[in-house]
C-alpha positions as CSV (number, residue, x, y, z in Angstrom):
1,X,-0.2,0.1,0.3
2,X,3.0,2.3,0.6
3,X,4.3,1.4,-2.4
4,X,1.2,2.3,-4.4
5,X,0.8,5.7,-2.6
6,X,4.3,6.7,-3.4
7,X,3.7,5.7,-7.1
8,X,0.8,7.8,-6.9
9,X,2.3,10.4,-5.6
10,X,5.1,10.5,-8.4
11,X,2.3,10.4,-11.1
12,X,0.5,13.7,-9.9
13,X,3.8,15.4,-9.7
14,X,4.7,14.4,-13.3
15,X,1.2,15.5,-14.4
16,X,1.5,18.8,-12.7
17,X,4.8,19.2,-14.4
18,X,3.2,18.5,-17.7
19,X,0.4,21.0,-17.3
20,X,3.2,23.7,-16.6
21,X,5.1,23.0,-19.7
22,X,1.6,23.0,-21.6
23,X,0.5,26.1,-20.2
24,X,4.1,28.0,-21.3
25,X,3.6,26.9,-24.8
26,X,-0.1,28.1,-25.0
27,X,1.3,31.4,-23.5
28,X,4.5,31.7,-26.1
29,X,1.8,30.5,-29.0
30,X,-0.5,33.7,-28.1
31,X,2.2,35.9,-27.9
32,X,3.6,34.7,-31.1
33,X,0.1,35.3,-32.5
34,X,-0.4,38.9,-31.3
35,X,3.4,39.6,-32.9
36,X,2.1,38.6,-36.2
37,X,-1.0,40.4,-36.3
38,X,0.9,43.1,-35.3
39,X,3.3,43.0,-38.1
40,X,0.8,42.2,-40.8
41,X,-1.4,45.4,-39.5
42,X,1.8,47.5,-40.0
43,X,2.4,46.1,-43.5
44,X,-1.6,46.8,-44.2
45,X,-0.9,50.4,-43.2
46,X,2.1,50.7,-45.4
47,X,0.1,49.5,-48.6
48,X,-2.3,51.7,-48.1
49,X,-0.7,54.7,-47.6
50,X,0.3,56.9,-49.9
51,X,4.6,57.0,-51.4
52,X,5.9,60.2,-52.0
53,X,9.4,59.8,-53.9
54,X,11.6,62.3,-55.9
55,X,11.2,62.2,-59.7
56,X,15.3,63.0,-59.9
57,X,14.7,64.8,-63.1
58,X,13.8,68.2,-61.0
59,X,13.6,69.1,-56.9
60,X,9.5,68.5,-56.9
61,X,8.2,65.0,-55.6
62,X,5.5,63.4,-56.8
63,X,3.1,61.0,-54.6
64,X,2.2,57.7,-56.4
65,X,-0.4,54.9,-55.3
66,X,1.0,52.5,-52.7
67,X,-0.8,50.1,-54.7
68,X,2.0,50.1,-57.1
69,X,4.3,49.0,-54.0
70,X,4.3,45.7,-52.6
71,X,6.4,45.4,-49.3
72,X,6.4,41.6,-47.8
73,X,7.2,41.2,-43.9
74,X,10.7,40.3,-45.1
75,X,11.1,43.6,-46.0
76,X,10.1,45.3,-43.4
77,X,12.1,43.2,-41.0
78,X,15.4,44.4,-43.0
79,X,17.4,47.1,-41.3
80,X,19.9,49.5,-42.9
81,X,23.4,49.6,-42.1
82,X,24.4,51.2,-39.1
83,X,20.8,52.1,-38.2
84,X,18.4,50.2,-36.0
85,X,14.8,51.4,-38.0
86,X,12.7,49.4,-40.6
87,X,12.9,50.6,-44.1
88,X,11.2,49.6,-47.2
89,X,13.6,48.3,-50.4
90,X,13.9,51.2,-52.9
91,X,12.1,50.2,-56.5
92,X,14.0,50.8,-59.4
93,X,12.9,53.5,-62.4
94,X,11.7,51.7,-65.4
95,X,13.4,53.5,-68.3
96,X,10.7,54.5,-70.9
97,X,11.0,52.9,-74.2
98,X,13.0,54.8,-76.9
99,X,11.0,56.9,-79.3
100,X,12.0,55.9,-83.0
101,X,11.8,59.2,-85.2
102,X,11.6,58.7,-89.0
103,X,14.3,60.2,-90.7
104,X,13.6,62.8,-93.2
105,X,14.9,63.4,-96.8
106,X,14.1,65.4,-99.5
107,X,15.7,65.7,-103.2
108,X,16.4,69.3,-103.9
109,X,14.7,70.9,-106.6
110,X,15.7,74.8,-107.0
111,X,17.1,74.7,-110.5
112,X,18.4,78.7,-110.2
113,X,21.5,79.5,-111.7
114,X,22.1,82.0,-109.0
115,X,22.7,79.4,-106.4
116,X,26.2,79.3,-104.9
117,X,25.8,75.9,-103.6
118,X,25.8,73.4,-106.1
119,X,25.0,69.7,-106.5
120,X,26.6,66.9,-108.1
121,X,24.3,65.8,-110.9
122,X,23.1,61.9,-110.9
123,X,25.0,59.8,-113.0
124,X,21.5,59.1,-115.0
125,X,22.0,54.9,-114.6
126,X,20.4,52.8,-111.7
127,X,22.3,49.2,-111.2
128,X,20.0,46.3,-110.2
129,X,20.4,42.3,-109.4
130,X,18.3,40.2,-111.1
131,X,18.3,36.6,-109.6
132,X,16.3,33.4,-109.5
133,X,16.0,33.2,-112.8
134,X,16.2,30.0,-115.0
135,X,19.7,28.9,-115.6
136,X,19.3,28.6,-119.6
137,X,18.4,32.5,-119.5
138,X,20.7,34.4,-121.4
139,X,21.6,38.2,-120.9
140,X,19.8,38.9,-124.9
141,X,16.8,37.2,-123.6
142,X,16.6,39.8,-120.7
143,X,17.4,42.6,-122.5
144,X,14.7,42.0,-125.3
145,X,12.4,41.4,-122.2
146,X,13.1,44.7,-120.6
147,X,13.0,46.4,-123.9
148,X,9.9,45.0,-125.0
149,X,8.3,46.8,-121.1
150,X,10.2,50.1,-122.2
151,X,12.8,50.2,-119.9
152,X,16.2,51.1,-121.4
153,X,19.1,48.8,-121.0
154,X,22.4,50.3,-120.7
155,X,24.5,46.8,-120.0
156,X,23.4,43.5,-118.8
157,X,26.2,40.9,-117.4
158,X,25.4,37.4,-115.8
159,X,27.0,37.1,-112.7
160,X,30.0,34.5,-112.0
161,X,28.8,30.9,-110.4
162,X,31.3,30.5,-107.5
163,X,29.6,27.9,-105.6
164,X,27.5,24.4,-106.8
165,X,24.0,26.0,-106.0
166,X,24.7,29.1,-108.1
167,X,24.2,26.4,-111.0
168,X,20.4,26.2,-110.2
169,X,19.5,29.7,-110.8
170,X,20.7,32.6,-113.4
171,X,21.6,35.7,-112.1
172,X,22.3,39.3,-113.8
173,X,23.5,42.6,-112.9
174,X,21.8,44.9,-115.1
175,X,22.4,48.7,-115.4
176,X,19.3,50.6,-116.7
177,X,18.5,54.6,-117.4
178,X,17.7,56.1,-113.9
179,X,14.4,57.4,-115.2
180,X,13.3,53.7,-115.5
181,X,14.1,52.8,-111.7
182,X,10.3,52.5,-110.8
183,X,9.0,50.8,-113.6
184,X,11.7,48.0,-113.5
185,X,10.0,47.1,-110.1
186,X,6.9,46.6,-111.5
187,X,6.0,42.8,-110.5
188,X,3.9,42.3,-113.5
189,X,7.2,42.5,-115.7
190,X,8.6,39.5,-113.9
191,X,7.8,36.2,-114.1
192,X,6.6,34.7,-110.8
193,X,9.7,33.9,-108.2
194,X,12.1,36.1,-109.8
195,X,14.2,38.1,-107.3
196,X,14.4,41.6,-108.4
197,X,16.7,44.4,-106.1
198,X,18.6,47.3,-106.1
199,X,22.5,46.4,-106.3
200,X,24.1,46.8,-103.1
201,X,27.8,48.5,-103.6
202,X,30.3,47.4,-101.1
203,X,32.1,50.2,-99.1
204,X,35.7,50.5,-99.4
205,X,37.7,50.0,-96.3
206,X,40.4,52.9,-95.9
């Protein structure tokens, strides 16, 4: 009987100790919940308020809606170096897209003889590349076709075939009168699939 009574006393002591531990855990959980609620309330207050920043272009400041600025609890808990205060991370200013301005160009038309500034007259010729033609096409056939369409041909020379795939097509460098440079780009003049382009001159390196 004495032994049973002693064991009952020990069990009661252990139960009392466990109750004390559970109460301590409950108190800590309540404190943690209160702290989280406080931080969440502070974060919500900052989001709902307006943020004022300098534009950087002048000395004025402009308010921007705080809805455009989002903060997390981790952001609020970070502190600046050598300062024990909360701060919000700075936001980078987005660069505005570059506006593309069209280049304006004219061709002078003042033919007065009194002008002291003179322009160099155009050569009166226009160089064209003709490609993707049937490999059996000859310079004479191409010249005859252009002449039949009232395009004055100064010269017509086939291009050298320096690669195997060049043998699949015929290509020419044709010089025409500059007055016909627009007419030559009429797609109805050319067979379906022909490649017609302005001739590109490679710039000389000094």
